[in-house]
C-alpha positions in Angstrom: -4.9 -21.9 -31.3 -6.1 -19.0 -33.3 -4.0 -16.0 -34.2 -6.2 -13.7 -32.0 -5.4 -15.7 -28.8 -1.7 -15.9 -29.6 -1.4 -12.1 -29.8 -3.3 -11.5 -26.6 -1.2 -10.5 -23.6 -0.9 -13.0 -20.7 -2.8 -12.5 -17.5 0.5 -11.8 -15.7 1.4 -9.0 -18.1 -2.1 -7.5 -17.9 -2.0 -7.6 -14.1 1.4 -6.0 -14.0 0.2 -3.2 -16.3 -2.9 -2.6 -14.2 -0.9 -2.6 -10.9 1.5 0.0 -12.4 -1.4 2.2 -13.5 -3.1 1.8 -10.2 0.0 2.8 -8.3 0.5 5.9 -10.4 -3.2 7.0 -10.0 -3.1 6.3 -6.2 0.1 8.4 -5.8 -1.4 11.2 -7.9 -4.7 11.2 -6.0 -3.1 11.1 -2.5 -0.4 13.6 -3.4 2.4 11.2 -2.5 5.9 12.2 -3.3 9.1 10.3 -2.6 10.8 11.1 0.7 14.0 13.0 0.2 16.6 11.9 2.7 18.4 15.2 3.1 19.3 16.8 6.4 18.5 20.2 4.9 14.8 19.4 4.6 14.6 18.8 8.4 16.5 21.8 9.7 14.2 24.2 11.4 11.2 21.9 11.5 11.1 21.9 15.3 10.4 25.1 17.2 13.1 26.6 19.4 11.1 26.4 22.7 11.5 25.0 26.2 9.9 21.6 25.4 12.1 21.0 22.3 15.3 22.0 24.2 14.3 19.6 27.0 13.7 16.8 24.6 17.1 17.3 23.0 18.7 17.4 26.4 17.0 14.2 27.6 17.8 12.5 24.3 21.5 13.4 24.7 21.5 12.0 28.3 19.9 8.8 27.1 22.4 8.3 24.2 25.2 9.0 26.6 23.9 6.4 29.0 23.5 3.9 26.2 27.2 4.3 25.2 28.3 3.4 28.8 26.6 0.0 28.3 
């Protein structure tokens, strides 16, 4: 085997490097950012209107019924 072939990266290493670069470019192009799991980021997202209050009320009734099971 020649020295040139011995220094060449393996197909697996090359593929891993390409996948890493692709992921970074895809995230940059799509504007993807990691989701922060913080309750502060969700406060105030829903409007304080009749439909939202009804949804909260129905959800509370449903959860209360599930606890009885």
